[in-house]
TORPA-4810 file (N, C-alpha, C, O; in nm, 3 decimals):
<nodes>
NODE_1_-4.836_-0.304_-0.619_-4.745_-0.204_-0.533_-4.627_-0.115_-0.574_-4.605_0.003_-0.546_M
NODE_2_-4.560_-0.196_-0.641_-4.437_-0.166_-0.775_-4.532_-0.078_-0.844_-4.524_0.036_-0.799_T
NODE_3_-4.618_-0.092_-0.938_-4.679_-0.051_-1.069_-4.712_0.107_-0.947_-4.670_0.218_-0.980_K
NODE_4_-4.778_0.089_-0.831_-4.874_0.209_-0.851_-4.717_0.311_-0.782_-4.717_0.428_-0.820_R
NODE_5_-4.612_0.276_-0.701_-4.501_0.297_-0.675_-4.413_0.391_-0.823_-4.380_0.507_-0.800_I
NODE_6_-4.391_0.347_-0.924_-4.356_0.349_-1.090_-4.460_0.497_-1.134_-4.450_0.597_-1.204_I
NODE_7_-4.536_0.449_-1.064_-4.679_0.556_-1.186_-4.669_0.710_-1.075_-4.622_0.819_-1.107_A
NODE_8_-4.726_0.671_-0.951_-4.650_0.791_-0.903_-4.559_0.893_-0.907_-4.563_1.014_-0.931_V
NODE_9_-4.438_0.777_-0.865_-4.244_0.829_-0.949_-4.261_0.899_-1.106_-4.193_0.999_-1.130_L
NODE_10_-4.355_0.842_-1.215_-4.365_0.910_-1.308_-4.469_1.005_-1.318_-4.440_1.081_-1.410_T
NODE_11_-4.595_1.041_-1.259_-4.622_1.129_-1.239_-4.539_1.261_-1.195_-4.534_1.363_-1.263_I
NODE_12_-4.502_1.249_-1.123_-4.422_1.335_-1.026_-4.288_1.423_-1.079_-4.258_1.539_-1.054_G
NODE_13_-4.238_1.350_-1.139_-4.132_1.371_-1.256_-4.207_1.447_-1.371_-4.150_1.548_-1.412_L
NODE_14_-4.279_1.427_-1.406_-4.352_1.482_-1.549_-4.446_1.615_-1.494_-4.486_1.701_-1.572_F
NODE_15_-4.470_1.616_-1.358_-4.496_1.732_-1.324_-4.407_1.822_-1.297_-4.443_1.940_-1.307_L
NODE_16_-4.265_1.790_-1.256_-4.142_1.831_-1.220_-4.113_1.917_-1.363_-4.133_2.034_-1.393_V
NODE_17_-4.073_1.837_-1.413_-4.047_1.866_-1.591_-4.143_2.000_-1.632_-4.116_2.120_-1.639_F
NODE_18_-4.261_1.927_-1.656_-4.364_2.058_-1.685_-4.393_2.174_-1.633_-4.422_2.272_-1.702_F
NODE_19_-4.385_2.173_-1.486_-4.367_2.301_-1.464_-4.258_2.363_-1.490_-4.265_2.485_-1.478_T
NODE_20_-4.129_2.308_-1.531_-4.007_2.379_-1.502_-3.954_2.432_-1.716_-3.857_2.480_-1.774_Q
NODE_21_-4.089_2.383_-1.752_-4.072_2.425_-1.900_-4.239_2.498_-1.887_-4.290_2.520_-1.998_A
NODE_22_-4.300_2.525_-1.801_-4.372_2.661_-1.789_-4.349_2.732_-1.724_-4.313_2.692_-1.613_C
NODE_23_-4.352_2.860_-1.746_-4.360_2.985_-1.654_-4.470_3.054_-1.742_-4.504_3.044_-1.860_T
NODE_24_-4.528_3.160_-1.592_-4.579_3.244_-1.654_-4.531_3.393_-1.525_-4.503_3.385_-1.406_I
NODE_25_-4.542_3.542_-1.638_-4.514_3.617_-1.544_-4.606_3.696_-1.552_-4.655_3.739_-1.656_K
NODE_26_-4.636_3.722_-1.438_-4.730_3.831_-1.380_-4.754_3.989_-1.340_-4.823_4.058_-1.264_L
NODE_27_-4.625_4.004_-1.465_-4.586_4.206_-1.438_-4.722_4.207_-1.507_-4.807_4.209_-1.418_T
NODE_28_-4.756_4.207_-1.583_-4.878_4.297_-1.673_-4.745_4.378_-1.772_-4.765_4.468_-1.854_G
NODE_29_-4.638_4.329_-1.745_-4.522_4.412_-1.872_-4.546_4.338_-2.003_-4.574_4.220_-2.018_A
NODE_30_-4.526_4.436_-2.099_-4.537_4.434_-2.239_-4.412_4.434_-2.298_-4.410_4.541_-2.237_S
NODE_31_-4.305_4.423_-2.354_-4.198_4.404_-2.432_-4.147_4.368_-2.557_-4.044_4.339_-2.617_T
NODE_32_-4.327_4.393_-2.576_-4.338_4.297_-2.716_-4.217_4.408_-2.839_-4.249_4.526_-2.855_Q
NODE_33_-4.113_4.363_-2.899_-4.036_4.396_-2.992_-3.920_4.412_-2.953_-3.828_4.392_-3.032_G
NODE_34_-3.894_4.455_-2.810_-3.801_4.465_-2.793_-3.697_4.343_-2.731_-3.750_4.243_-2.682_L
NODE_35_-3.597_4.351_-2.735_-3.465_4.282_-2.656_-3.381_4.368_-2.606_-3.305_4.303_-2.534_K
NODE_36_-3.341_4.521_-2.602_-3.260_4.558_-2.520_-3.292_4.695_-2.489_-3.399_4.716_-2.546_T
NODE_37_-3.262_4.776_-2.442_-3.297_4.885_-2.364_-3.178_4.943_-2.322_-3.087_4.863_-2.297_I
NODE_38_-3.147_5.103_-2.302_-3.028_5.245_-2.286_-3.128_5.314_-2.196_-3.224_5.386_-2.223_N
NODE_39_-3.058_5.250_-2.028_-3.082_5.318_-1.928_-2.991_5.508_-1.929_-2.869_5.499_-1.912_V
NODE_40_-3.031_5.619_-1.941_-2.909_5.659_-1.929_-2.940_5.763_-1.757_-3.040_5.792_-1.692_G
NODE_41_-2.828_5.783_-1.746_-2.773_5.827_-1.618_-2.876_5.950_-1.585_-2.868_6.041_-1.667_Y
NODE_42_-2.976_5.970_-1.474_-3.023_6.063_-1.440_-3.002_6.137_-1.316_-3.007_6.113_-1.196_F
NODE_43_-2.970_6.262_-1.408_-2.882_6.368_-1.292_-2.964_6.462_-1.248_-3.054_6.526_-1.302_E
NODE_44_-2.904_6.459_-1.108_-2.988_6.542_-1.040_-2.983_6.686_-1.079_-2.867_6.725_-1.078_N
NODE_45_-3.085_6.795_-1.119_-3.072_6.906_-1.110_-3.197_6.980_-0.986_-3.222_7.098_-1.010_N
NODE_46_-3.248_6.938_-0.902_-3.295_6.988_-0.811_-3.222_7.090_-0.766_-3.100_7.100_-0.783_A
NODE_47_-3.324_7.206_-0.681_-3.211_7.330_-0.591_-3.147_7.254_-0.431_-3.075_7.308_-0.347_Q
NODE_48_-3.206_7.114_-0.431_-3.169_7.066_-0.272_-3.094_6.908_-0.400_-3.144_6.827_-0.477_L
NODE_49_-2.996_6.933_-0.366_-2.904_6.823_-0.432_-2.866_6.718_-0.281_-2.815_6.764_-0.179_V
NODE_50_-2.902_6.579_-0.298_-2.865_6.469_-0.212_-2.762_6.385_-0.282_-2.800_6.327_-0.384_V
NODE_51_-2.611_6.366_-0.235_-2.488_6.292_-0.280_-2.496_6.189_-0.386_-2.431_6.197_-0.490_G
NODE_52_-2.602_6.060_-0.350_-2.599_6.011_-0.392_-2.735_5.944_-0.432_-2.778_5.828_-0.423_N
NODE_53_-2.789_6.067_-0.484_-2.951_6.040_-0.564_-2.970_6.041_-0.648_-3.091_6.044_-0.671_L
NODE_54_-2.890_6.040_-0.754_-2.877_6.015_-0.856_-2.836_5.852_-0.892_-2.912_5.761_-0.925_S
NODE_55_-2.742_5.850_-0.881_-2.699_5.691_-0.872_-2.776_5.598_-0.817_-2.800_5.483_-0.853_Q
NODE_56_-2.813_5.659_-0.727_-2.923_5.559_-0.675_-3.064_5.532_-0.739_-3.122_5.425_-0.752_N
NODE_57_-3.099_5.643_-0.769_-3.231_5.635_-0.850_-3.171_5.565_-0.966_-3.204_5.446_-0.964_F
NODE_58_-3.095_5.594_-1.068_-3.071_5.510_-1.222_-3.038_5.388_-1.146_-3.158_5.379_-1.117_T
NODE_59_-2.994_5.299_-1.095_-2.942_5.202_-1.075_-3.114_5.118_-0.986_-3.108_4.995_-0.985_E
NODE_60_-3.200_5.158_-0.943_-3.298_5.085_-0.867_-3.397_5.098_-1.019_-3.478_5.009_-1.047_A
NODE_61_-3.370_5.251_-1.131_-3.486_5.166_-1.244_-3.427_5.083_-1.324_-3.488_5.013_-1.404_L
NODE_62_-3.253_5.084_-1.302_-3.231_4.952_-1.432_-3.253_4.811_-1.348_-3.298_4.717_-1.413_K
NODE_63_-3.231_4.797_-1.241_-3.242_4.732_-1.181_-3.443_4.617_-1.173_-3.483_4.504_-1.200_N
NODE_64_-3.496_4.738_-1.122_-3.624_4.730_-1.164_-3.664_4.648_-1.314_-3.742_4.554_-1.327_R
NODE_65_-3.597_4.704_-1.401_-3.653_4.650_-1.557_-3.591_4.528_-1.558_-3.653_4.427_-1.589_I
NODE_66_-3.434_4.527_-1.517_-3.374_4.415_-1.510_-3.419_4.250_-1.454_-3.380_4.139_-1.487_R
NODE_67_-3.509_4.294_-1.363_-3.563_4.185_-1.269_-3.703_4.145_-1.302_-3.750_4.034_-1.278_T
NODE_68_-3.774_4.255_-1.364_-3.893_4.209_-1.417_-3.943_4.199_-1.554_-4.053_4.164_-1.597_T
NODE_69_-3.813_4.247_-1.624_-3.835_4.175_-1.785_-3.704_4.120_-1.835_-3.605_4.117_-1.761_T
NODE_70_-3.701_4.079_-1.952_-3.593_4.012_-1.958_-3.558_4.124_-2.092_-3.531_4.063_-2.196_S
NODE_71_-3.556_4.257_-2.104_-3.436_4.306_-2.189_-3.319_4.297_-2.125_-3.312_4.271_-2.005_L
NODE_72_-3.221_4.317_-2.199_-3.094_4.318_-2.155_-3.049_4.453_-2.181_-3.052_4.492_-2.298_S
NODE_73_-2.991_4.558_-2.055_-2.978_4.666_-2.091_-2.827_4.693_-2.097_-2.736_4.651_-2.026_I
NODE_74_-2.825_4.777_-2.204_-2.729_4.841_-2.277_-2.644_4.949_-2.280_-2.686_5.046_-2.216_V
NODE_75_-2.518_4.965_-2.344_-2.456_5.078_-2.372_-2.527_5.188_-2.484_-2.537_5.103_-2.573_Q
NODE_76_-2.546_5.229_-2.506_-2.575_5.284_-2.668_-2.663_5.292_-2.772_-2.711_5.404_-2.788_G
NODE_77_-2.705_5.192_-2.859_-2.726_5.224_-2.932_-2.868_5.074_-2.916_-2.820_4.963_-2.935_E
NODE_78_-3.002_5.076_-2.889_-3.076_5.027_-2.806_-3.261_5.028_-2.859_-3.321_5.133_-2.880_A
NODE_79_-3.306_4.928_-2.867_-3.424_4.884_-2.901_-3.565_5.028_-2.849_-3.672_5.065_-2.897_D
NODE_80_-3.483_5.065_-2.732_-3.565_5.154_-2.639_-3.477_5.205_-2.558_-3.374_5.141_-2.534_A
NODE_81_-3.501_5.340_-2.494_-3.428_5.455_-2.449_-3.490_5.477_-2.305_-3.596_5.420_-2.281_S
NODE_82_-3.442_5.540_-2.226_-3.488_5.601_-2.108_-3.433_5.686_-2.066_-3.348_5.643_-1.989_M
NODE_83_-3.430_5.855_-2.076_-3.329_5.924_-2.020_-3.400_6.020_-1.943_-3.522_6.001_-1.952_T
NODE_84_-3.358_6.152_-1.842_-3.401_6.193_-1.761_-3.341_6.263_-1.678_-3.219_6.257_-1.690_G
NODE_85_-3.400_6.363_-1.555_-3.344_6.406_-1.455_-3.418_6.426_-1.358_-3.538_6.447_-1.374_N
NODE_86_-3.362_6.423_-1.240_-3.418_6.438_-1.105_-3.456_6.608_-1.090_-3.371_6.685_-1.046_I
NODE_87_-3.591_6.657_-1.130_-3.566_6.784_-1.128_-3.643_6.853_-0.996_-3.640_6.976_-0.990_T
NODE_88_-3.710_6.781_-0.893_-3.722_6.805_-0.766_-3.685_6.765_-0.665_-3.658_6.645_-0.676_G
NODE_89_-3.665_6.808_-0.549_-3.610_6.748_-0.443_-3.699_6.891_-0.331_-3.674_7.012_-0.326_Y
NODE_90_-3.801_6.809_-0.257_-3.835_6.975_-0.166_-3.856_6.858_-0.060_-3.877_6.739_-0.079_T
NODE_91_-3.844_6.935_0.064_-3.964_6.923_0.177_-4.021_7.083_0.243_-3.965_7.191_0.266_I
NODE_92_-4.186_7.020_0.261_-4.265_7.094_0.257_-4.356_7.103_0.361_-4.417_6.996_0.359_E
NODE_93_-4.414_7.199_0.485_-4.486_7.105_0.567_-4.602_7.058_0.519_-4.649_7.103_0.415_P
NODE_94_-4.683_6.932_0.612_-4.771_6.924_0.547_-4.940_6.940_0.685_-5.052_6.895_0.661_V
NODE_95_-4.912_6.991_0.773_-4.978_7.017_0.925_-4.859_7.111_0.998_-4.737_7.123_1.005_S
NODE_96_-5.012_7.184_1.059_-4.933_7.246_1.115_-4.967_7.272_1.282_-5.080_7.291_1.327_I
NODE_97_-4.856_7.268_1.352_-4.900_7.264_1.526_-4.877_7.386_1.588_-4.764_7.435_1.599_Q
NODE_98_-5.015_7.456_1.644_-5.005_7.547_1.731_-4.887_7.569_1.819_-4.799_7.484_1.820_A
NODE_99_-4.880_7.656_1.881_-4.765_7.704_1.982_-4.861_7.758_2.073_-4.984_7.761_2.069_T
NODE_100_-4.787_7.795_2.146_-4.836_7.889_2.314_-4.761_8.093_2.283_-4.671_8.135_2.209_N
NODE_101_-4.848_8.158_2.373_-4.753_8.272_2.369_-4.698_8.376_2.248_-4.596_8.445_2.255_N
NODE_102_-4.793_8.366_2.134_-4.717_8.453_2.011_-4.581_8.363_1.966_-4.467_8.410_1.965_N
NODE_103_-4.609_8.255_1.938_-4.493_8.197_1.862_-4.524_8.155_1.784_-4.639_8.111_1.780_V
NODE_104_-4.424_8.145_1.661_-4.499_8.084_1.493_-4.541_7.940_1.539_-4.505_7.876_1.638_A
NODE_105_-4.600_7.920_1.472_-4.651_7.750_1.469_-4.539_7.651_1.371_-4.467_7.698_1.283_P
NODE_106_-4.542_7.525_1.405_-4.408_7.458_1.370_-4.518_7.390_1.327_-4.638_7.389_1.356_I
NODE_107_-4.412_7.304_1.211_-4.471_7.178_1.139_-4.513_7.013_1.235_-4.419_6.959_1.293_A
NODE_108_-4.619_6.965_1.241_-4.610_6.887_1.290_-4.619_6.727_1.207_-4.639_6.619_1.262_G
NODE_109_-4.599_6.750_1.079_-4.527_6.658_0.998_-4.502_6.722_0.867_-4.578_6.802_0.811_A
NODE_110_-4.385_6.677_0.823_-4.346_6.720_0.686_-4.335_6.646_0.551_-4.367_6.527_0.559_N
NODE_111_-4.300_6.684_0.439_-4.362_6.603_0.335_-4.154_6.611_0.250_-4.065_6.696_0.254_R
NODE_112_-4.163_6.515_0.206_-4.024_6.509_0.101_-4.094_6.423_-0.013_-4.149_6.313_-0.004_L
NODE_113_-4.077_6.502_-0.118_-4.124_6.494_-0.264_-4.003_6.519_-0.344_-3.914_6.603_-0.336_T
NODE_114_-4.027_6.404_-0.439_-3.897_6.377_-0.535_-3.993_6.375_-0.681_-4.106_6.329_-0.698_I
NODE_115_-3.912_6.437_-0.765_-4.001_6.504_-0.911_-3.863_6.438_-0.985_-3.752_6.479_-0.950_T
NODE_116_-3.875_6.355_-1.070_-3.811_6.287_-1.207_-3.911_6.315_-1.355_-4.031_6.287_-1.361_V
NODE_117_-3.855_6.359_-1.435_-3.906_6.395_-1.557_-3.794_6.248_-1.640_-3.673_6.230_-1.627_N
NODE_118_-3.894_6.167_-1.718_-3.892_6.080_-1.819_-3.893_6.064_-1.972_-3.993_6.044_-2.041_V
NODE_119_-3.749_6.075_-2.021_-3.810_6.017_-2.143_-3.767_5.894_-2.179_-3.659_5.837_-2.161_T
NODE_120_-3.921_5.844_-2.261_-3.876_5.708_-2.275_-3.921_5.677_-2.437_-4.033_5.708_-2.479_Y
NODE_121_-3.802_5.603_-2.531_-3.828_5.579_-2.659_-3.874_5.461_-2.690_-3.894_5.391_-2.591_T
NODE_122_-3.905_5.400_-2.817_-3.928_5.274_-2.775_-3.999_5.298_-2.971_-4.103_5.345_-3.017_N
NODE_123_-3.840_5.219_-3.049_-3.809_5.196_-3.179_-3.939_5.112_-3.222_-4.003_5.140_-3.324_K
NODE_124_-3.969_5.019_-3.146_-4.035_4.915_-3.176_-4.196_4.974_-3.187_-4.250_4.936_-3.291_A
NODE_125_-4.247_5.024_-3.134_-4.415_5.136_-3.130_-4.385_5.237_-3.041_-4.373_5.228_-2.919_D
NODE_126_-4.370_5.352_-3.124_-4.351_5.455_-3.149_-4.459_5.517_-3.067_-4.437_5.626_-3.014_K
NODE_127_-4.585_5.451_-3.050_-4.723_5.491_-2.989_-4.681_5.532_-2.837_-4.721_5.628_-2.772_K
NODE_128_-4.552_5.392_-2.785_-4.593_5.420_-2.655_-4.441_5.510_-2.602_-4.377_5.498_-2.498_N
NODE_129_-4.416_5.604_-2.723_-4.312_5.670_-2.643_-4.367_5.763_-2.575_-4.488_5.780_-2.591_N
NODE_130_-4.261_5.887_-2.438_-4.317_5.974_-2.403_-4.248_6.026_-2.305_-4.168_5.955_-2.245_F
NODE_131_-4.268_6.164_-2.269_-4.161_6.215_-2.204_-4.306_6.304_-2.095_-4.400_6.379_-2.123_T
NODE_132_-4.245_6.233_-1.954_-4.344_6.250_-1.875_-4.295_6.338_-1.717_-4.322_6.247_-1.639_Q
NODE_133_-4.270_6.394_-1.674_-4.266_6.437_-1.544_-4.366_6.284_-1.395_-4.472_6.222_-1.403_S
NODE_134_-4.281_6.289_-1.313_-4.327_6.161_-1.241_-4.299_6.220_-1.055_-4.199_6.188_-0.991_F
NODE_135_-4.382_6.285_-1.016_-4.353_6.294_-0.879_-4.390_6.160_-0.733_-4.481_6.084_-0.770_P
NODE_136_-4.348_6.133_-0.621_-4.400_6.046_-0.558_-4.321_6.185_-0.427_-4.259_6.289_-0.450_A
NODE_137_-4.365_6.118_-0.291_-4.350_6.178_-0.202_-4.365_6.043_-0.098_-4.378_5.923_-0.119_F
NODE_138_-4.356_6.135_0.038_-4.342_6.060_0.165_-4.347_6.127_0.304_-4.240_6.147_0.361_A
NODE_139_-4.434_6.154_0.348_-4.492_6.200_0.474_-4.335_6.171_0.589_-4.263_6.075_0.561_D
NODE_140_-4.309_6.239_0.680_-4.243_6.224_0.789_-4.223_6.302_0.949_-4.229_6.424_0.936_F
NODE_141_-4.208_6.272_1.047_-4.233_6.394_1.163_-4.114_6.397_1.219_-4.015_6.334_1.180_T
NODE_142_-4.120_6.471_1.315_-3.906_6.551_1.329_-3.842_6.583_1.187_-3.889_6.613_1.077_G
NODE_143_-3.711_6.564_1.241_-3.628_6.579_1.191_-3.575_6.505_1.110_-3.524_6.399_1.145_D
NODE_144_-3.578_6.560_0.951_-3.487_6.450_0.867_-3.380_6.364_0.895_-3.392_6.241_0.896_I
NODE_145_-3.275_6.425_0.920_-3.125_6.363_0.920_-3.163_6.227_0.907_-3.180_6.168_0.800_A
NODE_146_-3.176_6.176_1.032_-3.199_6.022_1.071_-3.285_5.920_0.984_-3.263_5.799_0.988_G
NODE_147_-3.399_5.988_0.892_-3.498_5.903_0.818_-3.493_5.969_0.642_-3.585_5.972_0.559_K
NODE_148_-3.351_6.017_0.629_-3.389_6.071_0.478_-3.335_5.980_0.371_-3.395_5.975_0.264_E
NODE_149_-3.234_5.912_0.391_-3.219_5.784_0.329_-3.292_5.660_0.302_-3.275_5.587_0.204_Q
NODE_150_-3.412_5.635_0.443_-3.510_5.538_0.398_-3.604_5.597_0.345_-3.660_5.528_0.261_G
NODE_151_-3.665_5.741_0.364_-3.779_5.801_0.305_-3.738_5.834_0.158_-3.828_5.853_0.076_L
NODE_152_-3.578_5.845_0.110_-3.579_5.850_-0.022_-3.555_5.714_-0.114_-3.551_5.694_-0.235_I
NODE_153_-3.538_5.621_0.020_-3.550_5.476_-0.063_-3.738_5.449_-0.103_-3.786_5.391_-0.200_A
NODE_154_-3.778_5.488_-0.036_-3.917_5.429_-0.037_-4.004_5.521_-0.144_-4.106_5.467_-0.187_T
NODE_155_-3.973_5.659_-0.194_-3.966_5.716_-0.284_-3.896_5.695_-0.416_-3.943_5.727_-0.525_I
NODE_156_-3.789_5.644_-0.394_-3.750_5.595_-0.538_-3.788_5.419_-0.570_-3.780_5.376_-0.685_T
NODE_157_-3.824_5.342_-0.472_-3.931_5.249_-0.534_-4.074_5.284_-0.576_-4.128_5.226_-0.670_K
NODE_158_-4.136_5.385_-0.502_-4.253_5.453_-0.593_-4.214_5.501_-0.712_-4.299_5.478_-0.797_Q
NODE_159_-4.127_5.555_-0.751_-4.079_5.641_-0.873_-4.065_5.506_-0.991_-4.105_5.514_-1.107_L
NODE_160_-4.029_5.440_-0.956_-3.931_5.325_-1.055_-4.063_5.221_-1.097_-4.071_5.140_-1.189_T
NODE_161_-4.141_5.250_-1.013_-4.288_5.147_-1.017_-4.337_5.219_-1.151_-4.329_5.187_-1.270_E
NODE_162_-4.400_5.348_-1.071_-4.479_5.410_-1.188_-4.399_5.450_-1.291_-4.491_5.476_-1.368_D
NODE_163_-4.316_5.471_-1.343_-4.202_5.526_-1.446_-4.198_5.353_-1.532_-4.189_5.352_-1.655_I
NODE_164_-4.203_5.260_-1.479_-4.190_5.121_-1.517_-4.327_5.053_-1.588_-4.336_4.985_-1.690_F
NODE_165_-4.437_5.100_-1.490_-4.595_5.059_-1.526_-4.609_5.133_-1.671_-4.650_5.077_-1.773_N
NODE_166_-4.566_5.276_-1.661_-4.613_5.368_-1.771_-4.530_5.345_-1.895_-4.562_5.409_-1.995_K
NODE_167_-4.424_5.259_-1.901_-4.327_5.220_-2.016_-4.346_5.132_-2.045_-4.360_5.121_-2.167_A
NODE_168_-4.363_4.998_-1.954_-4.393_4.912_-1.942_-4.561_4.841_-1.947_-4.569_4.737_-2.013_F
NODE_169_-4.625_4.865_-1.915_-4.761_4.782_-1.887_-4.861_4.929_-1.946_-4.980_4.907_-1.967_A
NODE_170_-4.813_5.060_-1.966_-4.944_5.151_-2.045_-5.008_5.152_-2.000_-5.113_5.112_-2.050_N
NODE_171_-5.002_5.219_-1.799_-5.088_5.272_-1.715_-5.070_5.408_-1.687_-5.146_5.465_-1.609_W
</nodes>
């Protein structure tokens, strides 16, 4: 009985230490040859400007890289760099509702689209370098006033995922 308890404890401890030592990330991200990255401030150059969009987008992109890779985000010289700007912030109707008695039709649903231009430079593997425009959107109904920050967060998440995948997963 005592031998059985010792055997179970030994196996249990072995499994604990073994699983602690072996970790596998299933992100699909390849940062081979890279240890550092410089992520520049993404200035908002769109015609419509939301005050906190540049800061929030830049920090969301840094956070995506920080939490999904082992890269250190640094200022100045780095193994890779990601720079760019926000080039578009548009609100457009996507469906029209008919109205009565010769009144102009109104939007039944609208689309908020944010476009970001990104330049990625990888000193370890220059074939991964790119300059590309990334658009993302979210549809909404009614007035945008109470929904804007939530829509921006949703779009920012999609943009950072698309940019990350292009830079590190080569999608």
